[in-house]
C-alpha positions in Angstrom: 7.1 42.1 -47.1 8.7 41.5 -43.7 9.9 38.0 -42.9 8.7 38.2 -39.3 10.9 35.3 -38.3 11.6 35.1 -34.5 14.9 34.0 -33.1 13.3 30.9 -31.4 11.9 29.8 -34.8 15.3 30.2 -36.4 17.1 28.4 -33.6 14.6 25.5 -33.5 14.9 25.0 -37.2 18.7 24.6 -37.1 18.6 22.4 -34.0 15.9 20.2 -35.5 18.0 19.7 -38.7 21.1 18.9 -36.6 19.2 16.3 -34.5 17.9 14.7 -37.7 21.5 13.8 -38.8 22.7 13.0 -35.3 19.9 10.5 -34.5 21.1 7.0 -33.5 19.7 5.4 -36.7 21.4 7.9 -39.1 24.6 9.1 -37.6 26.5 5.8 -37.6 25.6 5.3 -41.2 27.1 8.5 -42.5 30.5 7.1 -43.3 28.9 4.5 -45.6 26.8 7.2 -47.3 29.7 9.6 -47.7 32.6 7.2 -48.4 32.2 6.9 -52.2 31.3 10.5 -52.6 34.6 11.7 -50.9 36.6 9.4 -53.1 34.8 10.7 -56.2 35.3 14.4 -55.5 36.8 16.2 -52.5 33.9 18.7 -52.5 31.1 16.1 -52.9 30.0 16.3 -49.2 29.7 20.1 -49.5 27.6 19.6 -52.6 25.4 17.1 -50.7 24.9 19.7 -48.0 23.9 22.4 -50.6 21.5 19.9 -52.2 20.0 19.1 -48.8 19.5 22.8 -48.0 18.0 23.5 -51.4 15.5 20.7 -51.4 14.3 21.6 -47.9 14.1 25.3 -48.9 11.9 24.4 -51.9 9.6 22.3 -49.7 9.3 25.2 -47.3 8.5 27.6 -50.0 5.7 25.3 -51.4 4.3 24.8 -47.9 4.5 28.4 -47.1 2.5 29.3 -50.1 -0.3 26.8 -49.5 -2.2 28.7 -46.7 -2.3 32.1 -48.5 -3.2 30.4 -51.8 -6.1 28.6 -50.2 -7.2 31.7 -48.3 -6.9 29.9 -45.0 -7.2 32.2 -42.0 -3.8 32.9 -40.4 -5.1 32.5 -36.8 -6.6 29.1 -37.8 -3.2 28.0 -39.2 -1.4 29.2 -36.1 -3.7 27.3 -33.8 -3.4 24.1 -35.8 0.4 24.6 -35.9 0.5 24.9 -32.2 -1.5 21.8 -31.7 0.8 19.9 -34.1 4.0 21.1 -32.3 2.6 19.7 -29.0 1.6 16.5 -30.8 5.2 16.1 -32.1 6.5 16.7 -28.7 4.5 13.8 -27.4 5.6 11.6 -30.3 9.3 12.3 -29.4 8.7 11.7 -25.7 6.6 8.5 -25.9 8.4 5.6 -27.7 5.2 3.8 -28.8 4.0 7.0 -30.6 7.4 7.5 -32.2 7.4 3.9 -33.6 3.9 4.4 -35.0 4.9 7.7 -36.6 8.0 6.1 -38.1 5.8 3.4 -39.7 3.6 6.1 -41.3 6.7 7.7 -42.7 8.1 4.5 -44.3 6.4 5.0 -47.7 8.0 8.4 -48.2 11.4 7.0 -47.1 11.0 4.0 -49.5 10.3 6.2 -52.5 13.2 8.5 -51.6 15.5 5.5 -51.1 14.7 4.2 -54.6 15.7 7.6 -56.0 18.9 7.7 -54.0 20.0 4.3 -55.3 20.2 5.8 -58.8 22.8 8.3 -57.5 26.4 7.4 -56.6 27.4 10.9 -55.4 30.7 10.7 -57.2 30.2 13.9 -59.2 29.2 17.2 -57.8 25.9 17.2 -59.6 25.1 13.7 -58.5 26.2 14.5 -54.9 23.9 17.5 -54.8 21.0 15.4 -56.0 21.8 12.7 -53.5 21.8 15.4 -50.7 18.4 16.6 -51.9 16.8 13.2 -51.2 18.8 12.1 -48.1 16.5 13.9 -45.7 13.5 12.0 -47.0 15.5 8.7 -46.9 16.0 9.3 -43.2 12.4 10.4 -42.6 11.4 7.4 -40.4 14.0 8.4 -37.9 13.6 12.1 -38.2 9.9 12.5 -39.0 8.9 14.4 -35.8 11.8 16.7 -36.2 11.1 17.4 -39.9 7.4 17.7 -39.0 8.1 20.3 -36.3 10.0 22.4 -38.8 7.2 22.1 -41.4 4.7 23.1 -38.7 6.7 26.2 -37.8 6.5 27.2 -41.5 2.8 26.5 -41.7 2.0 28.4 -38.5 3.3 31.6 -40.0 2.9 31.1 -43.8 4.6 32.9 -46.6 6.9 31.7 -49.4 10.0 33.5 -48.1 9.4 32.5 -44.5 9.0 28.9 -45.6 12.1 28.9 -47.7 14.2 30.4 -44.9 13.0 28.2 -42.1 13.4 24.9 -44.1 16.7 26.0 -45.5 18.0 26.5 -42.0 16.6 23.0 -41.1 18.7 21.7 -44.1 21.7 23.7 -42.9 21.5 22.1 -39.4 21.2 18.6 -41.1 24.1 19.3 -43.5 26.7 20.5 -40.9 27.2 17.1 -39.2 27.1 15.4 -42.6 30.0 17.5 -43.9 31.9 17.3 -40.6 31.8 13.5 -40.7 32.9 13.4 -44.3 36.1 15.3 -43.5 36.8 13.8 -40.1 39.4 11.1 -39.6 38.3 7.5 -38.7 39.4 7.9 -35.1 37.8 11.3 -34.9 34.5 10.0 -36.1 34.6 7.1 -33.7 35.1 9.5 -30.8 32.3 11.8 -32.1 30.0 8.8 -32.6 30.4 7.6 -29.0 29.9 11.1 -27.7 26.7 11.7 -29.7 25.1 8.3 -29.1 25.7 8.7 -25.4 23.8 11.9 -25.2 21.4 12.0 -28.1 18.4 10.7 -26.2 18.7 13.3 -23.5 19.0 16.0 -26.1 16.0 14.7 -27.9 13.9 14.8 -24.7 15.0 18.4 -24.0 14.1 19.3 -27.6 10.8 17.6 -27.4 10.0 19.7 -24.3 11.0 22.8 -26.2 8.7 21.9 -29.0 5.8 21.5 -26.5 6.6 24.8 -24.9 6.7 26.5 -28.3 3.3 25.0 -29.1 1.9 26.4 -25.9 3.5 29.8 -26.6 2.0 30.0 -30.1 -1.4 28.9 -28.8 -1.5 31.5 -26.1 0.3 34.3 -28.1 3.2 34.3 -25.6 5.7 33.8 -28.5 4.8 37.2 -29.9 5.1 38.8 -26.4 8.6 37.2 -25.9 9.6 38.2 -29.4 8.6 41.8 -28.8 10.6 41.9 -25.5 13.7 40.5 -27.2 13.5 42.8 -30.1 13.4 45.8 -27.8 16.8 44.9 -26.5 18.5 43.9 -29.8 20.7 46.2 -31.8 18.9 47.8 -34.7 21.0 45.9 -37.2 20.0 42.5 -35.7 16.4 43.6 -35.7 16.5 44.4 -39.4 18.2 41.0 -40.1 15.7 38.9 -38.1 12.5 40.8 -38.6 12.6 42.1 -42.2 14.5 42.8 -45.3 
């Protein structure tokens, strides 16, 4: 069965994951989260990243299977997904909506935080488990970003599609986490200042991209653009991004 994943979907998933970790209420806390893990095992941050990717992939596979299992019409799912992407765009652009959405996400984050407190991250297995729940712990800050990735999965459906899209989201979130873990204190301070100085502008641009993607899905323009891009890609790339 073809994956039918477009390049914009793949790129948006990775970018959304990266912005999750780089958000102003998450990024400065990473050294505190990672400090004990690095002391416990040199590869613990990598294990956290693997755990984060794996947990998001499982979520994507479950979500991707829901539509087909319920027999929901694909066009209906795409239309609803497009509307949600545009809604998440507004949530990211309008502070009052973002604060309200964060409040809705607090119960999920609280439950995940309780689970994370049982894990010290000092062994590889514990670090992997900690990485698996970190994305949910940070959900009040990253809710619209995670929601946009989940919506991309729901708009297309399919277990494999869901797993790939959310695994890429987890990869995007894991890269800054691992980079911070192995950076020097001065290097992190420089990176923190650079990120915090630009993150809001990046978030606004990403919000506009989400809105544009929603409009494209709603109008079918995403399929037209995808077809034009695939016509110009080498065959090997087409086989990689369209089907296995």
